[in-house]
N, C-alpha and C positions, 0 to 999 in steps of 0.2 A: 314880832312879825314872823310868820311861818310861810315858807314857800314849798309847794307840793309839785312833784314831777311824776307823772304817770308813765308807764312803759309796759310793753308786752302784748299790745293789741296787734292783731294781724288777721288774715284770711284763714278760716278754718272750715272744715267740712262739718256738716250737720252730724251730730252724735259725737263729735270730737271734744277735746279738752283744751283749755287755755289757762295760763296763770298770769294775772296782771299784778304789777308792783306799783307802789306809790312811795316815793322817798321824800322825806321832809327835811328841810333845813331849819336851823334854829335850835333853841334849847328846850328842855323839859318835854320831849316827845311823849313820855309816859304819862303826862298830865292831860293829854288830849284824847278825845274820842275821834275816831276816824270812820268815814262812811264812804260808800261807793253808790254812785247814782248812774243810771242809764238814760241816755236821750236818743231816741229813735227819730228818724227824719220826720219833721212835722209834729212832733209830740213834745210834751213837757218832760222835764227831767223826773225820772221816777226812782224811788228808793230801791236799792238792791240789797245792801247789807251794811252793818255797822258793828264796830267793836269799841266798847267803852274803856275808860282808863283802868277799870278793874278786871278787864278781859271778858266781861259778859258780851255776848254776841246777839245780834238781831238780824232777822232776814225778812225780805219781801216774800209774800206768799208764792209767787211764781217761781222762786229759786230755791225754796226750802227743799233739802235733800239733794240738790244738785251743786250748789255753790257753797264754799267755805271761806270765811274771812279769818285772817289771822294776822298777828302783829309781832314784829321783832324789835323790841325797844332798843337793843344794843346796836341795830342798824338803822334806826329811825325809819323803818319801812313797814308798810302794811300790804298784805297780799289778798288777792282774791282768786281762789281756785275755782274754775268754772268747768263743770263736767256735763256730759249729755247736752251739748249745745244744740239749740234749734235756731231757725232764722228769726224767730221772735226775740232772741237774745241780742241781735245785731244792734249796733249804734255806737255812739261815742260814750265811753265810760269816764266819769269824772270822780276824782278823789276829793274829799272835803275833810276839814278838820274844825273842831271846836273845843275850847279849853274847859277844864273842870273848875275854873276859879270863879266863874260868875255866880251871883246869888241864886239864879234859877237853874244852875247846871243839874241839880238833882231831879228836875222835872222834865229834862229833855227826853223826847221820845226817840230822837235821832232819825226820824222817818221823813222829815220835811227840809226842804232846801233852806228855808229861812232860819233854821237853827244853827246853821254852820257859819263860821267866821272866815274861813279860808278855803279857796278852791284852786285845783290844778287846772291845767289847759286841756286835759282830756286825752284819751288814747282810743283809736278806732278799732272796733271789733266787727268783723264781717263774717257771717255764717252762710256758707253756700250749701244749698240743698242738692 
């Protein structure tokens, strides 16, 4: 079982930066892929970024070049550095995890919510124009 706790969300001005953190409990953090999803009011959760167990990274089209995902296995933490924020980046940001042990793990795209096994409670990001 893995528990995820996000932090770092707050109000920021358009054009500003923010770093979100997600800390996991449990063992074998390095064997999990971690993802970030954004949920704006009235919308579905959308893929933002993911980092695999081999440190390969993936990004949604709207955040490429602005956001950076990274992980610190020693601290059981994944980060999302968000730069050049716009009001369209506002919403609740959720951290999610999926293990590398499943038989289909090698085929995961990490871009869909159904691929993940564990979810955090989310952290609110507000971007003021």
